[in-house]
C-alpha positions in Angstrom: 125.9 101.9 121.2 128.6 103.4 123.3 129.2 106.6 125.3 132.3 108.2 126.8 133.1 108.0 130.4 134.9 110.9 132.2 138.1 108.9 132.4 138.2 108.3 128.7 137.0 104.7 128.9 133.9 103.6 127.0 131.1 101.5 128.2 128.2 99.8 126.5 124.9 101.6 127.1 121.5 99.9 127.0 119.8 103.1 125.9 118.7 104.0 122.3 119.2 107.6 121.5 116.1 109.1 119.8 115.1 109.9 117.2 116.2 106.6 115.5 115.5 104.8 112.3 114.3 101.2 111.9 115.7 100.1 108.5 114.3 97.4 106.2 115.8 94.1 107.1 114.3 92.1 104.2 116.5 91.0 101.3 116.0 93.3 98.4 113.7 91.6 95.8 114.9 93.9 93.0 117.2 91.2 91.6 114.3 88.8 91.2 112.3 91.4 89.3 115.2 92.1 87.0 115.8 88.4 86.4 112.1 87.9 85.6 112.2 90.8 83.1 115.4 89.5 81.4 114.0 85.9 81.1 110.7 87.1 79.6 112.6 89.3 77.2 114.9 86.5 76.1 111.9 84.2 75.6 110.2 86.7 73.3 113.4 87.4 71.4 113.8 83.7 70.9 110.2 83.4 69.7 110.6 86.3 67.2 113.9 84.7 65.9 112.2 81.3 65.5 109.3 82.8 63.6 111.7 84.6 61.3 113.4 81.3 60.4 110.1 79.8 59.3 108.8 83.0 57.6 111.7 85.1 56.4 111.0 88.8 57.0 112.9 92.0 56.3 114.6 94.0 59.0 111.9 96.7 59.1 109.2 94.0 59.5 111.2 92.4 62.3 111.4 95.8 64.0 107.7 96.2 63.6 107.0 92.8 65.2 109.5 93.4 68.1 108.4 96.9 68.9 105.2 96.0 70.7 107.0 93.4 72.8 109.6 96.1 73.7 106.9 98.6 74.8 105.3 95.9 76.9 108.6 95.2 78.7 109.3 98.8 79.2 105.9 99.3 80.9 106.2 96.1 83.0 109.8 96.9 84.0 108.8 100.5 85.0 105.9 99.1 87.2 108.2 96.5 88.8 110.9 99.1 89.5 108.4 101.5 90.9 107.0 98.8 93.2 110.4 97.7 94.4 112.2 101.1 94.7 111.4 101.4 98.4 114.1 98.6 98.8 116.8 100.6 97.0 119.0 101.0 100.1 119.4 104.3 101.9 118.1 106.2 98.9 114.9 104.3 98.8 113.2 106.5 101.4 111.7 103.5 103.2 112.1 103.2 107.0 110.4 103.9 110.3 111.4 106.8 112.5 110.9 106.4 116.3 110.6 109.7 118.1 109.7 110.4 121.7 106.2 111.5 120.8 105.4 109.9 117.5 106.1 107.2 114.9 106.8 108.1 111.3 106.5 105.7 108.4 108.6 107.0 105.5 107.9 105.6 102.0 109.1 106.7 98.6 106.0 108.7 97.7 104.9 109.8 101.2 105.4 109.7 104.9 102.8 109.0 107.5 103.3 110.4 111.0 101.2 109.5 114.1 101.6 110.4 117.7 101.9 107.4 120.0 99.1 108.6 122.2 96.7 108.6 119.2 97.6 105.1 118.0 95.5 102.1 118.9 97.3 98.9 119.9 99.1 97.3 117.0 97.6 94.1 115.6 98.3 91.4 113.0 96.5 91.5 109.6 96.9 89.0 106.8 96.4 89.7 103.1 95.9 86.4 101.1 96.0 86.5 97.3 96.1 83.8 94.7 99.4 83.4 92.8 100.0 81.5 89.6 103.3 79.5 89.6 105.4 78.7 86.6 103.9 75.1 86.7 100.4 76.7 86.3 99.6 75.9 89.9 97.7 78.3 92.0 99.2 79.1 95.4 98.4 81.5 98.1 100.6 84.6 98.5 100.3 85.8 102.1 101.5 89.2 103.2 101.4 89.9 107.0 100.9 93.4 108.1 101.2 95.1 111.5 98.4 97.6 111.7 97.0 100.3 114.0 94.6 103.2 113.7 95.6 106.8 114.1 92.8 108.4 115.9 94.2 111.9 115.7 93.1 114.7 113.4 93.4 113.6 109.8 94.5 110.1 110.9 93.6 106.7 109.5 94.9 103.2 109.1 98.6 102.6 109.6 99.9 99.5 107.8 103.5 98.2 107.9 104.6 95.1 106.0 106.0 93.0 108.9 108.7 91.1 107.2 110.1 94.3 105.6 111.4 95.1 109.1 111.3 91.9 111.0 113.0 89.5 108.6 116.0 89.1 110.9 113.8 88.1 113.9 113.7 84.3 114.6 110.7 82.1 113.7 108.2 81.8 110.9 106.8 84.9 109.0 103.8 84.9 111.4 106.0 84.5 114.5 108.3 87.3 113.3 105.2 89.5 112.7 104.0 88.8 116.2 107.3 89.7 117.7 107.5 92.9 115.6 103.9 93.7 116.7 104.9 93.2 120.4 107.9 95.5 119.9 105.8 98.3 118.5 103.2 97.9 121.3 106.0 98.0 123.9 107.3 101.3 122.4 103.8 102.6 122.3 103.3 101.7 126.0 106.7 103.2 126.9 105.9 106.5 125.1 102.4 106.8 126.8 103.6 105.9 130.3 106.9 107.7 130.4 106.7 111.1 132.0 110.3 112.4 131.8 111.1 113.8 128.3 114.7 112.7 128.7 113.8 109.1 129.6 115.6 106.8 127.1 114.3 103.8 125.2 115.8 100.5 126.1 117.8 98.8 123.4 116.4 95.5 124.6 113.0 96.7 123.6 114.0 96.9 119.9 116.4 94.0 119.9 116.6 92.2 116.5 115.6 95.2 114.4 118.0 97.0 112.0 118.6 100.4 113.7 120.4 103.6 112.6 120.6 107.1 113.9 118.8 109.9 112.1 
């Protein structure tokens, strides 16, 4: 970020102007979902076509057989798109807002705001679930969250998927999550210890995150 000097020259500033957004840095997984849907649809189309070669059917009968598969794909496709729509770029309504007094987590269906002074220290939390691979092997799917508790009125758990915002930080997923957790704790400490309302947040504190002005 830059600011003007009286003489017209510009100098690099180490201050982050608030409020600021932290944008998702993970690769958008929508393409994977679309490819999955297309492959599954082609598989079923091929199966229906192969069945029609062995047992000739009329066009109406073929439609009747294909219609249930089509409805299934519409439902699955809608669920996948709904799940992934938070990654749809700037229109996806998915980002963090850093303000002087509070943190806001903006999601497609809601936004959760918590004052820094009401947040407990951020910690790491893992969610491990079994995942069936294409080779019929069961693997573990691990999602790492950075979590805190909002102790203010109407507050509750605050959970952020770490790699959604920390994917560009160096290291393994767990190391990235730990760095992201440290960044949020540094901002929390800064917000609670700073007395001057005009005191700016250091860019070094949020280095490695994708930032944008609000």
